[in-house]
N, C-alpha and C positions, 0 to 999 in steps of 0.2 A: 454115611450120614446124608440124609436128604437136605435140600436147600431150605433155608429159613423162609417162611412165608409171612410177609408183612401183614399184621392183623388190620383189616379195614372192614368195618361193618356196613351192611346194606343201608342201614338208617343214615349213617354218616354220608355215604355216597349220594343218597337221595337228597339229603339236606344241602350238600354242596353243589351237586350237579343240576338237580331239578329245581329246588327251591331258590338257591342263590345264583343259579345259572353260570357257575364257574366252568371254565374249560377243563378238560382232562389234564392239560399241561399245568394249569394253575393248581388243580387239586393235588397233583404229584408233588409240586413244590411245597405246598402246605403240609403234606403228610410225610415228606422226606423220602419219596419213592419216585420211580420213573413213570413216564406216560404209559409205557407198556403194561406196568403193574396195574395202574388205574383202569386201563382198557380191559385187561383180563378179568379184574374183579367185577366190572360192570357186566361183562358177558356172563360170568358165573351167576350173578344175581338177576339176570334177565332185565337189566335196565336198558331201555331203548336209547340209542344215540340220536342226538338232534340232527346230526349229519351222517348218513349211512357210510360215507367214506372213512369216518373215524375208525370204524370197526375193522377196516381193511388196512390201516396204516401199519407199516413195518418199522418206521423210524421214530424215535423220540424227537420231539421238537420243542424248542423253548421260544417264548415270546421275545420279540425285539426289545432291546434295552430301553428304548425311548429317548436316548441321548441325541439331541439335535445335531451335534457335530458329526457323530457317527452316521446318522441318517443322511446328512448332506454329502458325506464322502461316498456312501453306498449309492446314492442317486446319481452322483457324478460318474461313478464307475459303471453303473447300469446304463446310463445314457451313452457312454462311450463304447461299451463292449459286451453287454449282456443281453440275452434274450430271456424275457420273463413272462411266464404264463401260468394260468390256473386251468387244470384239465377240464373242470366244469364249474363255472362261476356260481351256479346255484347250489350245488351239492358238495363240492370238493373242499376239504379242509387243508389241502396241500397246495403250496405255491412252488413252482420250479424255476430256479435261476440257472441258466446254462450258458456255456460258450464253448468255442472250439479254438484251440491254440497249438502252436508248435513250440511254445516257449515254456520251459520248465519253471522259471520263476513265476509265471502266470498261474500255473497249476498250484504251486505252493501258496501264492497269494489267495486264490479262491478257497483253499483249505483253511488258511489262517483267518479269513474274515467271516466264513460261514459255518465252519465245523462246530463252533460253540453253540450254534442255534439249531442245527439239524445235520442230517447225513450228507456227505459229499462223496459222490461216486465218480471215479475217473476211469475211462476206458481208452486204451491205446490202439491206434491203427497205423498203417503206413503213412497216413496223412497228418498224424499228430495226435492230440489228446482231446477227447470230448469230456466235458466236466458238467455234471448235473448236481445241483444243490437242492435238497428237499426241505422246505421251510413251511412254517404255518402261516395263517392268513394275517398275522400281525405285520407281515412284510408286504401288504397290499400297496404300500406307498411306492413300491418298485414297479408296479404295473405300467404306469404311463411312461413312455419314452420321451420325456421332456423335462426341462428345468422348471420346478414350481416357482411361483412368484415369490414365495417366502425366502427363496435362496437369493436374496438381494439386500439383506439387512446387516446383521451382526457380522463383523469382519471374519471371526474365526469360522463361522458357518459358511460364508462365501469361499474362504480359502480352502476349507475342507472339500467343498463341492469341486472347486477347480483342481485340487490335488487328486481327487478320485477320477476326474476326467483325464488329467495328465497321466495318471497311472495306466489308464486304458489306451490312450491315443498318442500321448506326447513322446518327445525324444530330445534328449540333450546330447549334443555332438560337439566335437572339436574339429574345426575346419580352418586350415591355414594358421594353426597355432592359436586360434581364438575359440572360446566357448560360445555356443549358440543354442537356442531352443527352437524346435520346430514341431508343429502340430498340424497334421492333415486330416480332414474330415469332410463327410458329406453334410454334417449338421450345421448348415449355414446360420440358423438362428442362434445356436449355442455359441458358435465362433464370433458372430456379430456382437452378442452380449459380452463375451469374454474380452474382445478387443476394446469395447467401451469401458469395461471394468479396469483393464490394465491401464488405460489412458487416465482414468480417474485417480489411479494410484501413482501417477507420474512415472509410468513405465512405458518407454517407447516401444511400440509394436507395429508390425506390418501385417495387414490383413488383405488377402487378395485371392482371386480365383486362379487355380493353376491347371484345371482341365475341365472340359465340357462333357456333358452327357453324350455318349456315343463315340467319344474319342477312343482311339485304340491304345492299348498298353500291353507290354510284355510282362507276364508274371511267371517266374521260374521257366523262362524260355518259351512260354506258350502265349499266343496272341489272344488278348481279351479286350473287353470294352468297359468303359466307365458307365456304371448304371445311373449315376446322377452327376451333377456338377460337383467338382472337388475343390475345396477351399483350404487355405493355409494361413496359419498365424506364425510369425517369426518374432523372436526377441533376440536381437544381436548385439545391441549396445551394452558395453560391459556393466556400467552402473545400473542400468535397467534390469539386466539379467540377474545381478546380485540382489537387487531389491525384490524381484519376482521370486527367486529361490527362497529368500528370507520369509516371504509370506506362506509358501506352500510346503516347505521342507518338513515342518513339524507334523504335517498331516499325510505325507506320502507313506505308502505301505509296500509298494512294489520294490523288491530288493535291488533290481537293476536301476530303476528310476532314482532311488536314493543314492546309489553309488555314483550314477552319472551326475546328479545334482551336486554332490560333494566334490567331484572332480572339477565341475565348472567353477565352483567357489575357489578351489585351489588354483585353477588357471587364472582367474581374475586377480586373486591376491598376488600371484607371482608377477603378473603384468603390472600391477600397481607398484610392486617393489622395484621392478626394472624401469619404471617411469613411462611405460607406454600407455598407461591409463591414469588419469588424475582421480584420486580418491577424494570425493566430496560428499 
């Protein structure tokens, strides 16, 4: 038996695509079919695509949800660890978000946050994993590698941005029996803003430069150089760390980061019970 062909008339496509100027993604959602089905019918009917690249797309893509909290998280994660580009700003309907990692939880995280919107392709080499996510242009908000001014208002939006950045760059560790938070980055503007935000929330933090551009470093036994000045934020004081985790834990998505944060809370609670930390 042949595959069922969804009935879509040429007149309906003209009305939706040309007259109402809906995207193929939106038309697919309205008609209960995939982007690929809409694209194929348009080819059959000889309907010219507004952007030539649409005809060449291999992957179904969905528009971004529009949720400001999700957007803030994605921007934080992008600023921390993603390369985002459009192959041709004038003609391409595709945006690519990519990163390279040796971390399996990072691969799983990329799939979890982007596969609902487009294709996620992972390639493995001796150096790790290269991850490419193919999205539509509703994700153009990810193109600038900076924190937008609007990420400084509603608490849950700010916390989601910080959580995204922490998922990308942060680390919770136990040192000498005490939980601590550390984040190293070249993004001095983001860390400066984050340090000020922490202090406004009565969270004690330490912000300082830990390496200068041109300083030498050893990476996996090989001598290298810092390409920019490197900066660090620490949160070490127990009550501050507990407060900080309370803000961002609901928005963390990286499995290792969530596990670390919960271990930090358990560490602090144990120290409170043993009397080495005053709970106030």
